[in-house]
N, C-alpha and C positions, 0 to 999 in steps of 0.2 A: 712565855711559850717557847719551849725548846725545839730546835729543828730535828726532825726525823725524816724518814723517807716520804711521809705523808705531806702532800701539798694540796691545799684546796683554795678556791677563790670565790668571791662574790664579784659579779661584773654587771653593775647597773648601768642603764643608759640615762644621761642627764637631759631628759626630754620633758620633765614635768616635775611636780611635787613628789618627793620620794614616797612611795606607796608602802603601807604596812606589810604588804606581801614581800617586799624587798628586805624588810627586817626579819621576817619569818624565815626566808631562805638564808639570809646572812647568819642568823642565829644558829641554824642547823650546821652550816659550814664551820662556824666559830666553835661550837661545841664538839664537832667531829675532830677538828684539829687539836683541841685541848684533850680530848679523850685519847688521842693517839700520839700526843707529844709532838704534833706537826706544826705546819706553817699556814697561817691564814692570810690571804692576799686579797687586796682590793684592786680592781682593774676598772677603768672607766671606758665603756664601749660607746664611743660617740661617733660611729660611722654615719649616723643620720645627721649630716651637717646642717640641714635646714631646721631641724628642731632642737638640736643640742646647743646649750648655752653655758658660758662660765657660771652664770648665776645659779642654774640648776645643778651644775656640778658642785658648787659650794654647798648647796642645800643637801645634796647627797652625803657629803662628808660631815656636815654639821649634824644631820639626822642620825647617821650611823654612830657617831661619837656620842650623841645624846643617849642613845640606846645602851651605851656602855661597851660597845664592841671596839676592840683594838686589833689592828692589822700589823703584821711584820713587814709588809712591803706594799707600797702604794704610791699614787701620784703626789702625794703630799710629803712622803718621807723617803721615797726612792727605794732602791734595792738592787740586787745583782742581776735582775732579769728585765729591767726597764727598757724604754719608757712604759709607764703603766696607764697611758692614755692612748687609745687607739689612733686618734688623729695625729699623734706624734710618731707613730709607727708606720705611716703611710708608705714610705719608700721601702719598708721591709717586705710588704706583701707582693710587690710587682714581680719580682723574680719567680715567686711561687706560681703565680698565674701563668707566666710564660713557660714554666716548667711543665704544668699540666697540659698546655697546648702542644708543647714539643713531644710529650709522651703520648699524645692522642687521647687524653682523658678529658679534655675540654675543647670547646670550639667557640669561634667568634659568632655572635648574633647581631645582625644589623636591623632587626625589626624595630619599627618606630613605636612609641607609646600608643599612637592611634591604632596601628595594626594589631597590637597586643590587646587593646580594649575591645576591638571588634571580635577577635578570636575568642576571647573569654566570654563575651556576650553570647556569641553563637553556641559555645559549649553549654552555657547555662540553659539557653533556650531548648537545647537538645537533651537536657536533663543529665548532663555530664559534669563531673567536677572540673573546674577550670585548671589547666596546666599547659605548659608550653607544647606546641604541636610538632616541633622538630624542623620547621621550615628551613632554617639555616644549617642544619646539622651536617649536610653533605656538600656544601659549597666547596668547589675545588680550591686548592691552596693558592693557585695563581690569582684567582679572583679575589680571594680574601686579602692577599697581599696588595693588589692594586686598589681595592676599596679603602683599605686602612691608609695607604699612601696618599690617596686623594683627600683624606681627612674626613671620610664619612664616620659618623659616630657608631660605636659598637660596644657591646658588653662581652664578658667571657662567661659562658655557661658550662656547667659540668655535664658529662655524659653519664647516663644511668643504664644499668643492664636491662635488656629487653625481657629477660625471663627470670624466674625463680623469686627468692625472697631473701630479705636481710634478717638473719636470725642472731640474736644476742641475748645476753643475760643482764637484766637490770637489778640493781641492789634493792629495789623495793618491789617491783612487779614480777621478778623472776625471769623465766624464759619468754621472750617476745619474738614474734615473727611477722614482718611487714612485707607484703608483696612489692617487688620493684616497680611493677606497672602502676602503683599508686603514688610513686615518688616523682616529683617534678624535676625538670632539668634546671636546677637552681642557678640563678645569676650568682657569680662568684666575685667578679670585678665589675664595678659599675663604669658607665661612660666617662666619669670624671676621675677614674683611676682608684677610687676608694673601694675597699672591699666590702662585701655585704657582711652581715652578722655571721652567717655560716662559715665563710672563708676565714675571717679574722679570728673568729671564736677558735676554730681548730688550730691555726697556726700559732696563736698566742698561747693556747693551752699546752701545745707541744714545746714551744720555746721557753715557757715559764715552768716546765716540768711538772705540770699539774697531774696528780695521780688519781684523783677522784673528782668527778663533776656532779655536784648536787644542785638540782634546780627544779622548777615546777614542772608538774606533769604535762603542761601544754607543749613542752618541747620533746615529748616522747616520740611523736611522729617525725621529728626532724633527725632522730638519731641515725637512720639509714644514710642520709646525706653526709653526716659527720663521720660515720664509720668508713664510708666510701672514700672520703678524702684522706683519712688516715691510711687506708690501703694504698691509694694512688701515690701518696708520698712515701710510702714504705715505713711508716711509723707505728708504734704500738698505741693502741687507743687506751684512754683511762677507763676506770671503772665509772659507769653511769649510774646515778641514783635519781629517780624522779619522784618528787614529794607530791602528795595530794594537794590540790588547790584549797585555799581557805574558802569557806562557803558561809552563806547566811543560814539561819535556822531552817529555812524552807529549802535548802540545798542548792539554791541559786548561787552563781559565782559572785564573789565579793567584788563590787565594782564601784567606781566613783559615781555612776549615774544613780545608784540606789543608796549607797552609804558613804559616810565619811571614811576615807581610806588613807588619807595622807598622814604620815607620822607627825607632821607639824600640827595637825588638828588635835591629836591626843595630847601633845605637849601643851598646846595653847589652852586646852580645857583643864589642865591641871592633873593629868595623869602622871604618875612617877615612872621613870624609865624602868626602874627595878620591877615595878608591877607589870608593865607591858611585856617585858622580857619573860618574867615569870609566867605570865598568861600564855605567851607564845611557846615557851619551852615545854609546857605540859602536853603539847601535841607530840612530843618526841620521847616521852618517858612513860613508864608504868608505875603508878603509885596507888596507895590505899587511900580511902577517904580520910580527910583530916591531915594529910601530908602535903597540901597544895602550896603552902607558903614556902618558896624556895629561892635562894640566892643563886647567882650565876655559877658559883662554885658548886653548889649542891646540884644544880641542874647538870653540870658537867660530870659529876660523880654518878648520877643516876641515868645519864644518857645512854641509850641502847640502839645504835643504828641498825642492828640486825633484827629488831623487833618493831618495825614501823607499821602503822596502819595504812591501808589504801582506801579506807572508808571516807576520807575527807575530814579536814579540820574545820569544825564549826566555829565561826567567830561570834561567840556569845557575849554581847556587850554587857548583859547583866552580870555574868561571871567576872568579866574584866572589872566592872564597877566594884563588885564584892572583894576581889583581890586587891584593888587599889585602896579601898577603904581599910583593909586589914593592914596593908603596908603603912598607911598614914597613922593608924592608931596603935599598931603593935610594934613596928620596926623603927619608928623615929621617936627620939627624945623630944620633949617640949622645945628645947633649943633648936634641934634639927628641924622640927616642924616649922618654927618661925623662919629660920634661915631658908628653907625650901620655898615657903610661901613668898617671901620677899624676892627670891630668885625668880620664881614663876611670874610674879606680877611685873617684874622688870624685863621680861623676855620681850624682845623687839621694841624695847623702850616704851611699852604701852602705858605704864603708870606715869612716868615722867612726862612723856609727850602728851598724854591724856590730860594731865594737870595743867600743862602749859596752854592747851587748847580751851580748857574750862575757865581759865582765869578771868577772861573778859565776859563771861556768860553767867556768872554767879554774883549774888549779893551777899550770901553767907556761905561758909564752908559746908554747912549742913545740906546744901543742895547738891553737893558733888556726887553722892552716891546715885541719885536719881538722874543726874545728867550724864555722868561718865561711867557709871557702873557697868554698862553693857560691854565695855571694853574687857571686862574681867569675868562676865557672866558666861556660864556654859549654855544657857537657854534664856532668851529674852521674852519668852512667854507669848508668842504671837498667837492671836485668835482673830476671827472675823471682825470683832470690834476694833482691833488695832488699825484696820484699814478703812473702817467706816467713815472717817472724817475726810478722806481724800476726795479731791475734785474729780479724779478719773473714775470711770465705772470699773466694776470688777473685771470686765472683759479687757478693758484697756490696761488695767494694772497688770493683769496676767500676761498680756502681750509684752509689756515692758520688762517684766521680771524674766520671762523666758528668753527674750532677746538679748538681755544683759548677760544672763547666765552663759549663753553660747559664746558671745564675744569675749568675755573675760577669760574663758578657757583657752583662747588663742593667743593671749598676751605673753610675750616672752619675758618681759620685765614687770615688776610689780612695785610701783611707787606712785606717789601722788601725781606726778606729771603724766605718766603713762595711763593711770586710771582716768584722769581728767580728759586726756585726748581720746581714749576709747569710748567713754560715755558720750562725749560730744559726737563721735562718729556714729554711735548707736542712734542717738537722737535724730541725726541728719538721715539716717537710713530709714527710720520710722516716720520721717516727715513731721517730727514733733519738736517743739522748743525744749531746750534743756531744763527749763523750769517745770516742765510737765513730767519729764522722766525722773527727775531726782526725788520728789516726795515719796513715791512708793519705795524707793531704795533706802531712804531715811528710816522708814518704818521697818523695813526687812532686816537691816543690819542692827538697829538700835532698839527696836520695839516702841519707839516713840516718834512723834512728829517734830518734837523739840529735841534737838540733839546737837552734838559737836559737828564741825564741818565734815561733809559726807566723804570727800575724796581723802582727807587725812585719816578719817576713822577707818575707811576700808584698808588703807595702807598699813595702819597699825594692827588691825585685826588679822591681817594676813590672808592670802589667797584661799587657803583650805577652809578657814572659818567663814569667810564671806560666801564661799561656794555653798556651804551647807546651810547658811541662814537664807540665802536666796532660794535654795531648793525647798526649805521649810515654808517660806513665805509663798512660794508658788502653789504648794500643796493646800495651804489655808485659803488662798484666793480662789483656787480652782473649785474648792468646796462651796464657795460663795457663788460662783458662776453656775454650778451644777444645781444649787438650791433654788435658783430663780425660776 
């Protein structure tokens, strides 16, 4: 990828399993850079220190590399505009916050979280959208200085015009007008000195010379805040392009509560990265029927950022399955197919570690598929009969499945030890013995009551697959409860 004036970036937050939506936005930026001979950059936005972890950052890097995306600058390879991890840039943001204070474009806010919660609750009760009410906006400079000197916690908020509207042109939506009175006085610098997304995003995009910002349409309402910051700093704003969100067939938002959304889930089930990128890339191009099978280079050739749809990208799993099947059958030689299969089975050491766990549980090798096959299956075929042999009632089984789903989502690490500790904590919270909690989970993740060690199996399957199997299991058991 040769360097031109065009510089674009993907800036994910390492706060969970990388979402397929991240791949969707990343692919658009990657194709945009290839189309214009520009530079594609990866930046890690980890300003949320409580949820960002090195493990999730590594998952972001691994997932995007698995997708076949390559960046010219990033936290793993460096570049002329680093660091490329926001937590490593913390000291860079402080002078900009002070600059806004000095110019009168921002103010210190001393409101406590409790006071802000009460304020928002009162606004909702009055039928108003919750936003900051300006309590600290006009505190005299001497009082601000004294309160800061005394050690009182404060944040820096941006000032918003009282009248008029923010008018701008979006690369997808065209001319947009958003009234200033609908824009919140955004926190820019938190009490711990870290910038919020909005502050760091604008500063980093400017310092990294980003020319085009392409992101999901959920950020369209935030553009006035960003444009205002560019004006306050005296900088030129980039071109904004807001892509339609990926949606289900019923037009609902694609979310992990309803669907498998993690890139790792599609990798674990045996989708080819080329097929997934092919599928996502079709949202950005116009083609005739019969021309759907496209490589990354072909996608870049047909890519037309000036002719994008605002209708929404429908994530049709049946179409993805069809494309993936075509890639497997038509694009791989027999030798490539075998190599890809072995590579897939070895992912996360599922095959080798699964065989090790199986050794003490079989009397002949022919028992291996029924014992350990669930580690490689896309669907373990759960039905009400799968749970019929449990000692727990359907109601109790459902309670366990739902409680475990919620708790596993909160885990920052995913390994045998952390899963063990979390499930013991769930059992304690439910007031049950661990031996009561684990049998429903055995069935949920393996489809059988006779299986490999549960904690090891969950670790090998990975968070995204376990999440989906528990969700499927809960749906099946809920039908048993409803049928009673």
